[in-house]
C-alpha positions as CSV (number, residue, x, y, z in Angstrom):
1,M,9.9,3.1,24.5
2,T,9.5,-0.3,25.9
3,E,12.3,-2.7,26.6
4,T,11.3,-4.9,23.6
5,Q,11.3,-1.8,21.4
6,N,14.9,-0.7,22.5
7,R,16.0,-4.3,22.0
8,A,14.6,-4.2,18.5
9,L,16.5,-1.0,17.7
10,S,19.7,-2.5,19.3
11,L,19.6,-5.6,17.3
12,A,19.1,-3.5,14.1
13,R,22.1,-1.5,14.7
14,E,24.0,-5.0,15.3
15,R,22.6,-6.5,12.2
16,G,23.1,-3.4,10.0
17,A,19.4,-3.6,9.3
18,L,16.8,-1.1,8.1
19,I,13.3,-1.4,9.7
20,M,10.6,-0.3,7.3
21,A,6.9,0.0,8.3
22,H,3.7,0.9,6.6
23,Y,1.5,3.5,7.8
24,Y,-1.2,0.9,8.8
25,Q,1.3,-0.8,11.1
26,P,0.6,-0.5,14.9
27,M,2.2,2.5,16.5
28,D,4.7,0.5,18.5
29,I,6.2,-0.9,15.2
30,Q,6.0,2.6,13.5
31,E,8.1,4.0,16.6
32,I,11.0,1.7,16.0
33,A,11.0,2.0,12.1
34,H,13.9,3.8,10.4
35,V,11.3,4.3,7.5
36,V,7.6,4.7,7.8
37,G,5.8,5.3,4.5
38,D,3.1,4.1,2.0
39,S,3.9,1.3,-0.7
40,F,5.7,3.7,-3.0
41,A,8.0,5.1,-0.3
42,M,8.8,1.7,1.1
43,A,9.5,0.4,-2.4
44,S,11.9,3.5,-3.1
45,K,13.7,3.1,0.2
46,A,14.2,-0.6,-0.3
47,A,16.0,0.0,-3.7
48,A,18.2,2.9,-2.4
49,A,19.0,1.8,1.2
50,P,22.8,1.2,1.8
51,E,21.7,-1.4,4.6
52,S,22.5,-4.9,3.6
53,V,19.3,-6.2,5.7
54,L,15.8,-4.9,5.4
55,V,13.0,-5.7,7.8
56,V,9.6,-5.2,6.1
57,C,6.8,-4.4,8.6
58,G,3.7,-4.7,6.3
59,V,1.9,-7.5,4.3
60,R,3.5,-10.1,2.2
61,F,3.5,-8.2,-1.2
62,M,5.5,-5.4,0.4
63,A,8.2,-7.9,1.6
64,E,8.2,-9.4,-2.1
65,T,8.4,-5.9,-3.7
66,A,11.5,-4.9,-1.3
67,K,13.2,-8.3,-2.4
68,L,12.5,-7.5,-6.0
69,L,14.0,-4.0,-6.0
70,A,17.0,-5.0,-3.5
71,P,17.7,-8.6,-4.7
72,D,21.3,-8.6,-3.2
73,K,20.0,-7.7,0.3
74,T,18.7,-10.1,3.0
75,V,14.9,-9.2,3.3
76,L,13.2,-10.2,6.5
77,F,9.5,-10.5,7.0
78,P,8.4,-11.1,10.6
79,A,4.9,-12.2,9.9
80,P,4.7,-14.8,7.0
81,D,0.9,-15.3,7.5
82,A,0.3,-11.4,7.0
83,G,-1.2,-11.5,3.6
84,C,-3.2,-9.1,1.4
85,P,-6.7,-10.4,0.6
86,M,-6.8,-8.2,-2.5
87,A,-3.4,-9.6,-3.9
88,D,-4.7,-13.0,-3.2
89,M,-7.9,-12.5,-5.3
90,I,-5.9,-12.8,-8.7
91,T,-3.5,-15.3,-10.2
92,P,-1.1,-15.2,-13.2
93,E,-3.7,-17.2,-15.0
94,D,-6.3,-14.6,-14.6
95,V,-3.9,-12.1,-16.1
96,L,-3.2,-14.3,-19.1
97,A,-6.9,-14.8,-19.7
98,L,-7.5,-10.9,-19.6
99,R,-4.5,-10.6,-22.2
100,A,-6.4,-13.0,-24.6
101,R,-9.6,-11.2,-24.2
102,Y,-8.1,-7.8,-24.9
103,P,-5.0,-8.5,-26.9
104,G,-4.1,-4.8,-27.6
105,A,-4.2,-3.8,-24.1
106,A,-1.3,-3.1,-21.6
107,V,-1.6,-4.7,-18.3
108,M,-1.1,-2.2,-15.2
109,C,-0.7,-4.0,-12.1
110,Y,-1.4,-2.5,-8.8
111,V,1.6,-2.9,-6.4
112,N,-0.9,-4.7,-4.1
113,S,-0.1,-8.0,-5.8
114,S,2.1,-11.1,-5.8
115,A,5.4,-11.1,-7.5
116,A,3.9,-13.8,-9.9
117,V,1.2,-11.5,-11.0
118,K,3.6,-8.7,-11.5
119,A,5.7,-11.0,-13.6
120,A,2.7,-11.5,-16.0
121,S,2.1,-7.7,-16.2
122,D,3.6,-4.8,-18.2
123,V,3.8,-2.0,-15.7
124,C,3.2,-1.8,-11.9
125,C,1.7,1.3,-10.2
126,T,0.8,2.5,-6.7
127,S,-2.2,4.4,-5.8
128,S,-0.3,7.7,-6.1
129,S,1.2,6.9,-9.6
130,A,-1.8,5.0,-11.2
131,V,-3.3,8.0,-13.1
132,K,0.0,9.4,-14.3
133,L,1.1,6.0,-15.5
134,A,-2.1,5.2,-17.2
135,R,-2.0,8.6,-19.1
136,S,1.8,8.0,-20.1
137,L,1.1,4.6,-21.8
138,A,1.1,4.4,-25.5
139,E,-1.7,1.8,-25.6
140,E,-5.2,3.2,-25.7
141,E,-6.5,0.2,-23.9
142,I,-5.4,-0.8,-20.3
143,I,-6.1,-4.0,-18.4
144,F,-6.1,-2.8,-14.7
145,V,-5.6,-5.5,-12.0
146,P,-6.5,-6.4,-9.3
147,D,-8.3,-3.6,-7.6
148,Q,-11.6,-2.6,-9.3
149,N,-12.0,0.4,-7.3
150,L,-8.7,2.0,-8.2
151,G,-9.1,0.8,-11.7
152,A,-12.4,2.8,-11.9
153,Y,-10.8,5.7,-10.5
154,V,-8.0,5.6,-13.2
155,A,-10.7,5.2,-15.8
156,A,-12.5,8.3,-14.5
157,Q,-9.4,10.5,-14.4
158,A,-8.1,9.2,-17.7
159,P,-11.1,9.2,-20.0
160,E,-9.1,9.0,-23.1
161,K,-8.1,5.4,-22.1
162,R,-10.4,2.3,-22.2
163,V,-9.9,0.7,-19.0
164,H,-10.9,-3.1,-18.2
165,V,-10.8,-3.7,-14.6
166,F,-10.4,-7.0,-12.8
167,S,-13.1,-7.9,-10.0
168,G,-10.8,-7.7,-7.1
169,Y,-10.8,-5.3,-4.2
170,C,-9.5,-4.4,-0.8
171,P,-12.2,-5.8,1.8
172,I,-11.3,-3.1,4.2
173,H,-11.9,-0.1,1.8
174,H,-14.6,-1.8,-0.2
175,A,-16.6,-2.4,3.0
176,A,-17.1,1.5,3.2
177,T,-20.4,2.3,1.5
178,E,-22.1,5.5,0.3
179,R,-24.3,5.5,3.4
180,D,-21.2,5.5,5.6
181,A,-19.9,8.4,3.8
182,L,-23.3,10.4,3.9
183,E,-23.7,9.6,7.6
184,A,-20.0,10.6,8.4
185,R,-20.7,13.8,6.5
186,R,-23.8,14.5,8.4
187,A,-22.2,13.9,11.9
188,H,-19.1,16.1,11.0
189,P,-20.5,18.8,8.6
190,D,-17.3,21.0,9.0
191,A,-15.0,18.3,8.3
192,A,-13.4,17.6,4.7
193,F,-13.6,14.1,3.6
194,L,-10.5,12.5,2.4
195,A,-10.8,9.1,0.5
196,H,-8.5,6.6,-0.5
197,P,-9.2,5.5,-4.2
198,E,-9.4,1.7,-3.1
199,C,-12.9,2.9,-1.9
200,R,-16.0,2.3,-3.9
201,P,-16.7,4.9,-6.7
202,E,-19.7,6.1,-5.0
203,V,-17.8,6.8,-1.9
204,V,-14.9,8.5,-3.8
205,A,-17.4,10.7,-5.5
206,L,-18.6,12.2,-2.1
207,A,-14.9,13.0,-1.2
208,D,-13.3,16.5,-1.0
209,G,-10.0,15.0,-1.8
210,V,-8.9,11.6,-3.1
211,G,-5.4,10.0,-3.0
212,S,-2.9,7.8,-1.5
213,T,-2.2,7.3,2.1
214,E,0.8,9.7,1.7
215,Y,-1.7,12.3,0.2
216,I,-4.2,12.0,3.1
217,L,-1.4,12.5,5.7
218,Q,0.2,15.4,4.1
219,T,-3.1,17.1,3.4
220,V,-4.1,16.8,7.3
221,E,-0.7,17.8,8.3
222,A,-0.5,21.0,6.2
223,A,-4.0,22.2,7.5
224,P,-4.3,24.7,10.3
225,E,-4.9,23.7,13.8
226,G,-8.5,23.1,14.5
227,A,-9.1,21.7,10.9
228,A,-11.4,18.7,10.8
229,F,-11.2,15.7,8.6
230,I,-12.9,12.5,7.8
231,I,-10.4,10.0,7.0
232,G,-11.5,7.3,4.5
233,T,-8.7,4.8,5.0
234,E,-7.3,2.4,7.5
235,E,-7.3,3.7,10.9
236,G,-3.6,3.4,11.3
237,V,-3.4,6.7,9.5
238,I,-5.5,8.4,12.2
239,R,-3.2,6.9,14.9
240,R,-0.1,8.5,13.1
241,L,-2.0,11.8,12.8
242,E,-2.5,12.0,16.5
243,R,1.2,12.1,16.7
244,T,2.1,14.1,13.6
245,A,-0.8,16.7,13.5
246,P,-2.2,16.9,17.1
247,G,-4.2,20.0,16.6
248,R,-6.4,18.6,13.8
249,L,-9.5,16.7,14.4
250,C,-9.8,13.2,12.6
251,Y,-12.7,11.1,12.4
252,P,-12.9,7.6,10.7
253,L,-15.1,7.1,7.8
254,R,-16.9,4.1,9.5
255,A,-16.3,2.0,12.6
256,G,-14.0,-1.0,12.5
257,F,-11.9,0.4,9.4
258,I,-9.1,-2.0,10.4
259,C,-6.8,-4.3,8.4
260,A,-6.1,-7.3,10.6
261,D,-3.2,-8.5,8.6
262,M,-1.5,-5.1,9.1
263,K,-1.6,-5.5,12.8
264,K,0.1,-8.9,13.1
265,I,3.6,-7.7,13.6
266,T,4.8,-6.9,17.2
267,P,8.2,-5.6,18.4
268,T,8.7,-9.0,19.8
269,D,8.5,-10.4,16.3
270,V,10.9,-7.9,14.9
271,C,13.3,-8.9,17.7
272,R,13.1,-12.5,17.0
273,T,13.4,-11.9,13.2
274,L,16.5,-10.0,13.7
275,E,18.0,-12.4,16.2
276,T,17.6,-15.3,13.8
277,L,17.7,-13.6,10.5
278,S,14.6,-15.3,9.5
279,P,12.1,-15.6,8.0
280,Q,13.8,-14.4,4.8
281,V,11.9,-13.7,1.5
282,E,13.0,-15.8,-1.3
283,L,11.5,-15.6,-4.9
284,D,11.7,-17.9,-7.9
285,P,14.5,-16.3,-10.1
286,E,12.5,-16.4,-13.4
287,I,9.5,-14.8,-11.8
288,A,11.7,-12.3,-10.0
289,E,13.4,-11.0,-13.2
290,K,10.2,-10.5,-14.9
291,A,8.4,-8.9,-11.9
292,R,11.4,-6.6,-11.3
293,G,11.0,-5.2,-14.8
294,C,7.4,-4.4,-14.2
295,L,8.6,-2.5,-11.0
296,E,11.4,-0.8,-12.6
297,R,9.1,0.8,-15.3
298,M,7.0,2.0,-12.4
299,M,10.1,3.6,-10.7
300,A,11.4,5.2,-13.9
């Protein structure tokens, strides 16, 4: 580890802080994180962690989610400008308009959304829980926000439900095309193709396995040495697999499969945040209460 990484860990011990990082974070951040996981794992750990200070290395909605589930903890977010373009595509007003259009539908909100949008929704979900949650709802109609691609995947996996999707998307996953998938399969004919459900439906249809970031990691790590995979999600997953599954061959679905917002936090930022205990995540109490209920229904 570098001197800066060691300094970050030392400060975390002094502050009684838990450093949490998403799988898409740079490896020098994952190396100093006490918890590395997908959105669901980070949310779960935030709620259960005994530490009084949480440092969230990800994007803004992840820091908000940690604060919602751990309201009495100090939640630090080292890069306030690290947003999620998908989350920024929808507003609470959009949710209210959809409710007016489909008054009998339950609103299922992907965790990749702001606290204000969660507050306007009925239940939250992650990519790993979306299908199960949709099937469990009493309502026959579901409004799914904000990701049209995950919404389409839910609709395909739960045909008993009528799913109305918002038009949002992750620009990184949405940029992968059917042509990309076909070319990757031709270039690596012996590789299994694993896709995240944030990809377009025509890309998902070509995959051998579809699931969350955690699913993709576990599938590759459980495979025998020499197994080959086309990875249909952000390249941070491949960087992690180089450490956790070194005997496997992993190829990106396309070039430039990188989320710039997920790469903004550095070990220096983590040090500065722990030294100053800022920036802290603060939420409007009324919005937080409503959004927390949406998240707690997911966790239950």
